[in-house]
C-alpha positions as CSV (number, residue, x, y, z in Angstrom):
1,M,1.4,-39.8,42.6
2,I,0.2,-38.8,46.1
3,I,2.2,-35.3,46.1
4,D,0.7,-34.5,42.7
5,D,-2.9,-35.4,43.3
6,Y,-2.4,-33.1,46.4
7,K,-1.0,-30.3,44.5
8,W,-4.2,-30.3,41.8
9,D,-7.0,-30.4,44.8
10,W,-5.0,-27.7,47.0
11,N,-5.0,-25.4,43.7
12,T,-8.3,-26.2,43.1
13,Q,-9.1,-25.4,46.9
14,S,-7.1,-21.9,46.5
15,M,-9.2,-21.3,43.3
16,K,-12.2,-21.3,46.0
17,E,-10.8,-20.0,48.6
18,I,-9.1,-16.4,46.9
19,T,-12.5,-14.6,46.1
20,E,-13.9,-11.4,47.4
21,D,-15.5,-13.2,50.3
22,T,-11.7,-14.3,51.5
23,A,-10.8,-10.8,50.6
24,K,-13.9,-9.2,52.9
25,R,-13.3,-11.6,56.0
26,L,-9.7,-10.9,56.1
27,E,-10.3,-7.5,55.9
28,K,-12.8,-7.8,58.8
29,S,-10.3,-9.9,60.8
30,Y,-7.7,-7.4,60.5
31,R,-10.5,-4.6,61.6
32,K,-11.7,-6.6,65.0
33,Y,-8.3,-6.9,66.1
34,K,-6.1,-3.7,64.6
35,A,-4.6,-3.1,67.9
36,K,-3.7,-6.8,68.8
37,P,-2.2,-7.9,65.6
38,L,-1.4,-11.4,66.8
39,L,-4.8,-11.9,67.3
40,A,-5.2,-10.4,64.0
41,L,-2.9,-13.1,62.4
42,I,-4.8,-15.8,64.4
43,A,-8.5,-14.5,62.8
44,F,-6.5,-14.6,59.8
45,Y,-6.6,-18.5,60.2
46,K,-10.3,-18.9,60.8
47,G,-11.5,-21.9,58.7
48,Y,-8.1,-23.9,58.8
49,Y,-7.8,-24.1,62.8
50,H,-8.6,-27.8,62.3
51,N,-5.5,-28.4,59.9
52,F,-3.5,-27.3,62.8
53,V,-4.7,-29.2,65.4
54,L,-4.1,-32.2,62.9
55,S,-0.7,-31.0,62.0
56,I,0.3,-30.7,66.0
57,I,-1.4,-34.4,66.1
58,F,0.9,-36.0,63.6
59,Y,3.5,-33.9,64.8
60,T,3.7,-35.5,68.5
61,V,3.6,-38.7,66.6
62,K,6.5,-38.5,64.2
63,H,8.8,-36.6,67.2
64,S,7.9,-39.0,69.9
65,P,11.3,-40.8,69.4
66,V,13.2,-37.6,70.6
67,W,11.7,-37.7,74.1
68,L,11.5,-41.7,74.0
69,T,15.1,-41.6,73.6
70,P,16.4,-40.3,76.6
71,I,14.1,-42.9,78.6
72,V,15.2,-45.9,76.7
73,T,18.7,-44.5,77.0
74,A,18.4,-43.8,81.1
75,N,16.5,-47.5,81.2
76,I,19.2,-49.1,79.3
77,I,21.7,-48.0,81.3
78,N,19.9,-48.4,84.7
79,Y,19.0,-52.2,83.4
80,V,22.9,-52.9,83.0
81,V,24.2,-51.1,86.1
82,D,21.5,-52.5,88.3
83,G,21.7,-55.9,87.0
84,Y,17.8,-56.4,86.2
85,E,16.1,-59.9,85.7
86,N,15.7,-60.8,82.0
87,T,18.0,-57.9,81.2
88,T,18.5,-58.5,77.6
89,G,14.5,-58.8,76.8
90,L,13.9,-55.3,78.3
91,I,16.7,-53.8,76.2
92,L,15.3,-55.3,73.0
93,L,11.9,-54.2,74.3
94,N,12.8,-50.6,74.7
95,A,14.6,-50.6,71.5
96,A,11.5,-52.3,69.2
97,V,9.4,-49.6,70.6
98,L,11.9,-46.8,69.6
99,I,12.6,-48.2,65.8
100,A,8.7,-48.9,65.3
101,L,8.3,-45.1,66.1
102,L,10.8,-43.8,64.2
103,I,9.7,-46.0,61.3
104,L,6.3,-44.2,61.7
105,N,8.4,-40.8,61.4
106,V,8.2,-40.6,57.4
107,P,4.5,-40.8,57.2
108,M,3.7,-38.9,59.8
109,N,5.9,-36.2,58.7
110,Y,4.4,-36.1,55.5
111,L,0.6,-35.5,57.1
112,H,2.2,-33.2,59.5
113,M,3.7,-30.7,56.9
114,H,0.3,-31.3,54.1
115,F,-2.1,-30.1,57.2
116,R,0.3,-26.9,58.4
117,A,1.5,-26.2,54.1
118,S,-2.2,-26.4,52.6
119,A,-3.3,-23.5,55.7
120,V,-0.2,-21.5,55.5
121,R,-0.3,-21.2,51.6
122,N,-4.1,-21.0,51.0
123,V,-4.1,-18.0,53.8
124,E,-0.6,-16.4,52.2
125,A,-2.7,-16.1,48.7
126,G,-5.7,-15.1,50.6
127,L,-4.0,-11.9,52.0
128,R,-2.5,-11.3,48.3
129,S,-5.7,-11.6,47.2
130,A,-7.2,-9.5,50.0
131,L,-4.6,-6.8,48.9
132,V,-5.3,-6.8,45.2
133,H,-8.7,-6.6,45.9
134,K,-8.8,-3.7,48.2
135,L,-6.5,-1.9,45.9
136,Q,-9.4,-2.2,43.3
137,T,-11.9,-0.6,45.6
138,M,-9.7,2.6,47.1
139,T,-10.6,6.0,46.1
140,I,-8.0,6.5,43.0
141,L,-7.0,9.7,45.3
142,S,-5.9,7.2,48.3
143,E,-4.3,4.9,46.1
144,K,-2.3,7.4,44.8
145,D,-1.2,8.6,48.2
146,I,0.5,5.5,48.4
147,Q,3.5,4.8,46.4
148,S,3.4,1.9,44.1
149,G,7.0,0.7,45.3
150,R,5.2,0.5,48.8
151,L,2.5,-1.0,47.7
152,Q,4.7,-4.1,45.6
153,S,6.4,-4.3,49.2
154,K,3.3,-4.3,50.8
155,I,1.9,-7.4,48.8
156,I,4.7,-9.7,48.1
157,R,7.8,-8.8,51.3
158,D,5.2,-8.1,54.2
159,V,2.9,-11.1,53.0
160,E,6.0,-13.0,52.8
161,A,7.2,-12.7,56.5
162,I,3.7,-13.1,57.5
163,E,4.0,-16.3,56.0
164,T,7.2,-16.7,58.0
165,L,5.7,-15.8,61.1
166,S,2.7,-18.2,60.8
167,D,5.3,-21.0,60.7
168,Q,6.9,-19.9,63.6
169,I,3.9,-19.4,65.8
170,F,1.6,-22.1,64.7
171,V,4.3,-24.6,63.9
172,N,7.8,-23.7,65.9
173,L,6.3,-22.1,68.6
174,L,3.8,-25.0,69.4
175,N,6.2,-27.7,68.9
176,I,8.6,-25.8,71.4
177,I,5.6,-25.5,74.0
178,I,4.9,-29.4,73.4
179,N,8.6,-30.5,73.6
180,V,8.6,-28.1,77.2
181,I,5.5,-29.9,78.1
182,V,6.3,-33.2,77.5
183,A,10.2,-32.9,79.2
184,L,8.7,-31.1,82.2
185,S,6.0,-33.8,82.8
186,V,8.7,-36.6,82.6
187,T,11.0,-35.0,85.0
188,I,7.9,-33.9,87.2
189,F,6.8,-37.6,87.5
190,K,10.4,-38.7,88.0
191,S,11.7,-36.3,90.5
192,K,10.0,-33.1,92.1
193,V,13.6,-31.9,93.0
194,V,15.1,-31.6,89.8
195,F,11.4,-30.2,88.3
196,L,11.9,-27.0,90.4
197,F,15.6,-26.6,89.7
198,F,14.1,-26.7,85.7
199,L,11.8,-23.7,86.6
200,L,14.6,-21.5,87.5
201,M,14.9,-20.7,83.6
202,V,11.3,-19.6,83.6
203,P,12.1,-15.9,85.5
204,L,15.4,-15.5,83.3
205,A,13.5,-16.0,80.0
206,A,10.8,-13.3,81.1
207,V,13.6,-10.8,82.0
208,L,15.5,-11.4,78.8
209,V,12.1,-10.9,76.7
210,Y,11.1,-7.6,78.7
211,V,14.7,-6.0,78.1
212,F,14.9,-6.9,74.3
213,K,11.0,-6.6,73.6
214,K,10.8,-2.7,72.9
215,P,14.3,-2.4,70.5
216,I,13.4,-5.2,68.4
217,K,9.9,-3.9,67.9
218,A,11.5,-0.3,66.9
219,H,14.0,-1.5,65.1
220,N,11.7,-3.9,63.1
221,Q,9.5,-0.7,62.4
222,R,12.4,1.7,61.2
223,F,13.7,-1.2,59.1
224,R,10.3,-2.0,57.3
225,K,9.9,1.7,56.8
226,E,13.2,2.1,54.8
227,V,12.5,-1.2,53.0
228,E,9.0,0.2,51.7
229,K,11.1,3.6,51.2
230,T,13.6,1.9,48.9
231,S,11.4,-0.2,46.9
232,A,9.7,3.1,46.2
233,K,12.6,4.5,45.0
234,I,13.8,1.8,42.9
235,S,10.0,2.1,41.1
236,E,10.7,5.8,40.4
237,M,14.4,5.4,39.4
238,I,13.7,2.6,36.6
239,E,10.9,4.6,35.6
240,L,12.9,7.8,34.8
241,I,16.0,5.8,33.6
242,P,15.2,7.2,29.9
243,V,14.7,10.6,31.4
244,T,18.3,10.6,33.4
245,R,19.9,9.0,30.2
246,A,18.9,11.2,28.1
247,H,20.0,14.3,30.5
248,A,23.3,12.8,31.6
249,L,21.9,12.3,35.2
250,E,23.5,9.2,35.8
251,A,26.0,10.3,38.5
252,E,22.9,12.0,40.1
253,A,20.5,9.0,40.0
254,T,23.1,6.5,41.4
255,D,24.3,8.6,44.2
256,R,20.7,9.4,45.4
257,M,20.0,5.2,45.2
258,D,23.4,4.4,46.9
259,E,22.7,7.1,49.7
260,Q,19.3,5.1,50.3
261,M,21.0,1.9,50.1
262,Y,23.6,2.9,52.9
263,Q,20.7,3.8,54.7
264,I,18.4,0.7,54.8
265,A,21.9,-1.1,55.5
266,A,22.6,0.9,58.3
267,E,19.0,0.4,59.6
268,G,19.2,-3.7,59.1
269,Y,22.9,-3.5,60.9
270,R,21.4,-1.8,64.3
271,L,18.7,-4.4,64.2
272,D,20.9,-7.2,63.5
273,M,23.3,-6.2,66.5
274,V,20.2,-6.0,68.6
275,Q,19.2,-9.6,67.4
276,T,23.0,-10.9,67.9
277,N,23.0,-9.2,71.4
278,F,19.6,-11.0,72.3
279,G,20.7,-14.3,71.0
280,A,24.2,-14.2,72.4
281,V,23.1,-13.3,75.8
282,S,20.4,-15.8,76.2
283,W,22.7,-18.4,74.7
284,A,25.3,-17.9,77.6
285,F,22.5,-17.7,80.1
286,F,20.9,-20.9,79.5
287,Q,24.4,-22.6,79.1
288,F,25.6,-21.7,82.0
289,F,22.3,-23.3,84.1
290,Q,23.1,-26.6,82.1
291,V,26.5,-27.0,83.7
292,L,24.7,-26.5,86.8
293,C,22.1,-29.1,85.8
294,L,25.2,-31.6,85.5
295,V,26.6,-31.0,88.2
296,F,23.3,-30.9,90.3
297,T,22.1,-34.2,88.9
298,A,25.4,-35.7,89.5
299,F,25.2,-35.0,93.0
300,L,21.8,-36.1,93.3
301,A,23.2,-39.4,92.1
302,M,26.0,-40.0,94.4
303,K,23.4,-39.1,96.9
304,K,21.2,-42.1,95.8
305,V,18.3,-39.9,95.1
306,I,18.0,-40.5,91.5
307,S,19.6,-43.5,89.1
308,T,22.5,-43.3,87.8
309,G,20.7,-43.5,84.2
310,D,18.4,-40.6,85.3
311,V,21.4,-38.1,85.0
312,V,21.4,-38.8,81.3
313,L,17.7,-38.4,81.2
314,Y,17.8,-35.0,83.0
315,Q,20.9,-34.0,81.2
316,T,19.2,-34.6,77.9
317,Y,15.6,-33.0,78.7
318,F,17.4,-30.1,80.3
319,T,19.5,-29.6,76.8
320,T,16.1,-30.2,75.2
321,I,14.2,-27.5,77.4
322,V,16.8,-25.4,77.0
323,G,17.3,-25.7,73.0
324,Y,14.0,-24.7,72.8
325,V,13.2,-22.3,75.4
326,T,16.3,-20.5,73.5
327,G,14.5,-21.0,70.2
328,L,11.7,-19.8,72.0
329,L,13.7,-16.4,72.6
330,N,15.5,-16.1,69.3
331,L,11.9,-16.4,67.7
332,L,10.9,-13.1,69.1
333,P,13.0,-10.8,66.3
334,T,11.2,-12.8,63.6
335,I,7.8,-12.5,65.8
336,S,8.2,-8.8,66.1
337,K,8.9,-8.4,62.3
338,G,5.9,-10.4,61.1
339,L,3.8,-8.7,63.8
340,E,5.4,-5.2,62.3
341,S,4.2,-6.7,58.6
342,V,0.6,-7.6,59.7
343,N,0.4,-3.9,60.8
344,S,1.9,-2.9,57.7
345,I,-0.7,-4.8,55.6
346,G,-3.3,-3.3,57.9
347,E,-2.6,-0.1,56.5
348,V,-4.1,-1.0,53.1
349,L,-7.1,-3.8,54.4
350,A,-8.5,-1.0,56.9
351,A,-8.4,1.8,54.6
352,D,-11.6,3.7,54.8
353,E,-11.2,5.6,51.5
354,V,-13.0,2.9,49.3
355,E,-15.8,3.2,46.8
356,D,-18.6,2.2,48.3
357,N,-21.1,0.7,45.7
358,E,-23.5,-1.8,48.0
359,G,-26.6,-1.0,48.0
360,K,-26.8,1.0,44.9
361,T,-28.7,1.5,41.5
362,V,-27.5,-1.0,39.0
363,L,-27.7,0.4,35.6
364,N,-28.4,-2.0,32.9
365,D,-28.5,0.3,30.0
366,L,-27.2,4.0,29.5
367,K,-28.4,6.7,27.4
368,G,-25.7,9.0,27.8
369,D,-28.1,12.1,29.2
370,Y,-25.8,14.7,31.7
371,S,-26.7,17.4,34.3
372,F,-24.4,19.3,35.9
373,Q,-26.2,21.1,38.4
374,N,-24.1,23.5,40.5
375,M,-21.1,21.4,41.2
376,G,-18.7,22.2,42.5
377,Y,-15.6,20.3,43.9
378,S,-12.8,20.8,46.4
379,Y,-9.7,18.4,47.1
380,P,-9.8,16.7,50.6
381,G,-8.4,19.1,53.2
382,G,-8.2,21.6,50.5
383,E,-9.3,25.3,51.2
384,M,-9.7,26.2,47.5
385,A,-12.4,24.9,45.1
386,V,-10.9,23.3,41.8
387,L,-14.4,23.7,40.1
388,E,-17.1,25.7,41.4
389,D,-20.7,26.2,40.2
390,L,-20.7,24.2,36.8
391,N,-24.1,24.1,35.4
392,L,-24.2,22.2,31.9
393,E,-27.1,19.9,30.3
394,V,-25.8,17.2,28.3
395,K,-28.4,15.0,25.7
396,S,-27.4,11.5,24.5
397,G,-25.0,11.3,21.2
398,E,-23.4,15.0,21.9
399,T,-20.1,15.6,21.7
400,I,-18.9,18.1,24.3
401,A,-15.1,19.4,24.4
402,F,-13.6,21.1,27.1
403,V,-10.5,23.8,26.3
404,G,-8.5,25.9,28.6
405,E,-5.1,26.5,30.4
406,S,-3.6,23.8,32.3
407,G,-5.0,24.2,35.9
408,A,-8.2,24.9,34.6
409,G,-10.1,22.0,36.0
410,K,-11.1,19.9,33.0
411,S,-9.1,16.7,33.9
412,T,-11.2,16.8,37.3
413,I,-14.2,17.1,35.3
414,L,-13.0,14.0,33.5
415,N,-12.6,12.1,36.7
416,I,-15.8,13.1,37.8
417,L,-17.8,11.8,34.8
418,I,-15.6,8.5,35.2
419,G,-16.8,8.2,38.8
420,F,-13.1,8.3,40.3
421,M,-14.1,11.8,42.2
422,L,-17.5,12.7,43.5
423,P,-18.8,16.0,43.5
424,T,-18.0,18.0,46.9
425,R,-21.2,20.5,46.3
426,G,-23.8,20.1,43.8
427,R,-25.1,17.3,41.7
428,L,-24.3,15.6,38.5
429,L,-26.9,13.4,36.9
430,I,-26.4,10.3,34.8
431,D,-29.9,9.2,33.2
432,G,-31.8,11.6,35.9
433,H,-29.6,9.3,38.3
434,S,-27.3,11.1,40.9
435,I,-23.6,9.7,40.5
436,D,-23.4,9.4,44.0
437,E,-26.3,6.5,44.0
438,I,-25.5,4.5,41.2
439,D,-23.5,1.3,41.5
440,L,-20.0,2.7,39.8
441,R,-19.3,-0.5,38.3
442,S,-22.3,-1.1,36.4
443,Y,-21.9,2.5,34.9
444,R,-18.5,2.1,34.0
445,R,-19.7,-0.9,31.6
446,F,-20.9,1.6,29.4
447,L,-17.5,3.8,29.2
448,A,-14.6,4.0,27.3
449,V,-11.9,5.8,28.4
450,V,-8.8,7.0,26.2
451,P,-6.7,8.9,28.8
452,Q,-3.4,11.1,27.6
453,S,-1.1,8.7,29.1
454,T,-1.8,4.9,27.4
455,A,-1.6,2.1,30.1
456,L,-0.5,-0.9,28.6
457,F,0.8,-4.6,30.0
458,S,3.4,-6.2,28.8
459,G,1.4,-8.9,26.8
460,T,0.6,-8.7,22.8
461,I,-1.6,-6.0,20.7
462,R,-4.5,-8.2,20.4
463,E,-4.3,-9.1,24.5
464,N,-4.1,-5.5,25.0
465,I,-6.9,-4.2,22.7
466,L,-9.1,-7.3,24.0
467,Y,-8.3,-6.4,27.7
468,G,-11.7,-6.5,29.4
469,S,-13.6,-7.5,26.5
470,T,-15.1,-11.2,25.7
471,G,-16.6,-12.3,22.6
472,V,-15.5,-10.3,20.2
473,S,-15.7,-11.9,16.7
474,D,-12.7,-11.6,14.1
475,E,-14.7,-9.5,11.9
476,L,-15.3,-6.9,14.6
477,F,-11.8,-6.6,16.1
478,E,-10.0,-6.3,11.9
479,K,-12.9,-3.4,11.8
480,V,-11.5,-1.9,15.3
481,I,-7.8,-2.2,13.8
482,R,-8.8,-0.5,10.4
483,E,-10.6,2.2,12.1
484,S,-8.1,2.7,15.1
485,G,-5.3,3.9,12.1
486,L,-3.7,0.4,13.5
487,S,-3.2,-1.5,9.6
488,R,-0.3,0.1,8.8
489,V,1.4,-0.1,12.0
490,I,0.5,-3.9,12.2
491,D,1.7,-4.9,9.0
492,K,5.7,-3.8,9.7
493,L,5.7,-5.5,13.3
494,P,7.2,-9.1,12.7
495,D,4.1,-10.9,14.2
496,G,1.7,-8.9,13.5
497,V,-1.4,-8.6,16.1
498,D,0.4,-11.1,18.2
499,T,3.7,-9.0,18.6
500,I,4.8,-8.7,22.2
501,V,4.5,-4.6,23.3
502,G,7.1,-5.1,26.0
503,E,6.6,-3.8,29.6
504,H,4.3,-0.6,29.4
505,G,4.2,-1.0,25.8
506,D,8.3,0.3,25.6
507,R,8.9,-1.2,22.1
508,L,6.0,0.9,20.4
509,S,6.1,4.6,19.7
510,G,4.2,7.2,21.8
511,G,1.4,7.2,18.7
512,Q,1.9,3.2,18.4
513,K,0.8,2.9,21.6
514,Q,-2.0,5.8,21.7
515,R,-4.0,4.2,18.8
516,I,-4.1,0.7,20.5
517,S,-5.5,2.5,23.2
518,I,-8.3,4.1,21.3
519,A,-8.8,0.6,19.7
520,R,-9.6,-1.0,23.4
521,A,-12.1,1.8,23.6
522,L,-13.8,1.3,20.3
523,I,-13.8,-2.6,20.7
524,R,-15.9,-2.2,23.6
525,N,-19.0,-0.7,21.8
526,P,-19.8,2.1,24.1
527,K,-22.8,4.4,24.8
528,V,-20.4,7.1,26.6
529,I,-16.7,7.9,25.0
530,I,-14.3,10.0,27.2
531,L,-11.1,11.5,25.7
532,D,-8.6,13.1,27.3
533,E,-6.2,14.1,24.7
534,A,-6.6,11.3,22.8
535,T,-4.5,12.3,19.4
536,S,-1.9,14.2,21.6
537,A,0.6,11.5,20.7
538,L,0.1,11.1,16.4
539,D,1.5,12.6,13.4
540,A,-0.8,14.3,11.5
541,I,-1.6,11.5,9.2
542,S,-2.3,9.3,12.1
543,E,-4.4,11.9,13.7
544,K,-6.9,12.6,10.8
545,E,-7.3,9.0,10.5
546,V,-8.2,8.4,14.2
547,T,-10.1,11.4,14.3
548,G,-12.2,10.1,11.6
549,A,-12.7,7.2,13.2
550,L,-13.5,8.7,16.5
551,D,-16.0,11.3,14.7
552,C,-18.1,8.4,13.3
553,M,-18.2,6.7,16.1
554,S,-19.4,9.7,18.5
555,K,-21.9,10.3,16.0
556,T,-24.0,7.2,18.1
557,C,-22.1,8.0,21.8
558,T,-22.1,11.0,24.4
559,T,-18.6,12.1,24.1
560,F,-16.6,14.4,26.1
561,I,-13.1,15.7,25.0
562,V,-10.4,17.4,26.4
563,A,-7.8,19.0,24.3
564,H,-5.3,21.4,23.7
565,K,-5.2,20.8,19.7
566,L,-8.1,23.6,19.5
567,A,-8.8,22.2,15.8
568,T,-9.5,18.9,17.1
569,V,-12.9,20.5,18.5
570,R,-14.0,21.9,15.6
571,N,-16.8,19.1,14.9
572,A,-17.9,19.2,18.6
573,D,-21.7,20.3,19.7
574,L,-20.5,22.5,22.4
575,I,-17.1,23.8,23.1
576,I,-16.6,24.2,27.3
577,V,-14.1,27.1,27.8
578,M,-12.6,26.7,31.5
579,K,-10.8,29.3,33.5
580,N,-9.8,28.7,37.2
581,G,-12.4,25.9,37.6
582,K,-15.4,28.0,36.1
583,I,-17.2,28.5,32.7
584,I,-16.6,31.3,31.4
585,E,-17.5,30.7,27.2
586,R,-19.6,28.5,25.8
587,G,-20.6,27.7,22.3
588,T,-19.8,25.9,18.9
589,Y,-16.6,26.5,17.3
590,E,-18.1,29.1,14.8
591,E,-20.0,30.9,17.6
592,L,-16.7,31.4,20.0
593,M,-14.8,32.2,17.2
594,E,-17.2,34.8,16.0
595,L,-17.2,36.0,19.5
596,K,-13.8,36.7,19.7
597,G,-13.4,35.8,23.6
598,Y,-11.1,34.2,25.5
599,F,-11.2,31.0,23.1
600,Y,-10.7,33.0,20.2
601,Y,-7.3,34.6,22.1
602,M,-6.3,31.1,22.7
603,K,-6.4,30.0,19.4
604,E,-4.9,33.2,17.7
605,S,-1.9,32.4,20.3
606,L,-1.5,29.0,19.5
607,E,-1.1,29.8,15.7
């Protein structure tokens, strides 16, 4: 029951800790010590330092039998060899003290792990939460620059490596230091000569660390990057399996992945061999010194400088020191790997390309008036403008359609309307507010976006439609089902709206997924609708049903449409014809057809 109760408390604490404040604190910690990942790691645990202090105290108590056993053993040998008075009583007293401490081992070990694990696991969860928070605030362009597989590797593998590093530094490293300090303290108290002999290991350890530190760090860095690259390629391979199978490219895809797998194996092998050489060399040197210690203390006992029983004491303590110093040196690869992972997640935590909404105007309502004033856009580092000198006035409730060939700038306009990108020249005013002065989170609450590529998660149809919406009545839900043309689809499914759609909605057709996306937009009761080829995946009958629903909804909303099917924009209040990032024609469908310009040419060429 103690463990069960603690789990409940821990989970409650975690839910309080994994917040936006935690994410900001961890990001701030990394930025402060960006050049010093070890200090950054220590800063991650701010607020949990007392856990490690308590953990060390309980560890000291629970581990004390290990330190006392050599002393008790030496004492008993000396009592027997030297013929002390009341030898039996002294033996029983030493044994009783040792047994009492052994009994305390179990509860002390539990408390030691309790405080250690609660700190490490909370920070582990906090780091993953911080990465998720950061990804949700990064600009769309900067997020797309990092492959999804690499991001998954950072959130899962790198945070796990940091958790391992935390155990090594805050637990194993501290334990090693405590054990070495205790052993050296007892030794210097009993014999300064033996103590000086023990200290001969220190320069050797320093030399070993210096020799192996750089190659281990370099190989860890290369191995980490290969793991990230592999994760990204696996993600791409899985996404492309239908295309691969459809074109009989299985062999090419397999060969491509095999090459990557052997590449990561080669980097892993190089890392393993460096670490193996490091471990073997350090072990051999310390075993050599251990033999010397046995011979040295034996001669001291022969000369009566130390007691006979103290030979066992010093040999045991020297073995302890050798073991822990060897362990300390063997931690170096793990520490190097963990510090590399701190830098890896730091690439996300310290990313500067974030959407900044702090202190900006919060919109509590949205009319839907838009004003494009000499608006232009160029991608970061790009010389050529994607959009140039757009001037357009849009009144609330109007439907505006953008048409033109691929690359004309239509999708860029939609991305700016959503706030994924901001104009690099001119202005876009929304209800009189410049878009770069608006808290975009408050603005997007009034938007409904139906993208060309439908994004579904592996839940039910109901869950996908209601994503992000709360308090939706059954009547409204049923109405949206009808208006989005989903009724006939749902009637044919075994579990209706509770049917699982599969990963990315793979159990549904393209048209069915598109209708769910439209239903998700309708149920938000938006003030502005943004449609990017919203009916492109629908058959003629479904397209007619959905277009009718969208037309009905657009009467009360400002609507922006990008379409290649020119017939679908016939009812738009204004059609904007784009070419090379500029507006070349504008007007209603009838006006543009009568003009017999570029729009007319596009319409005729498609028929």
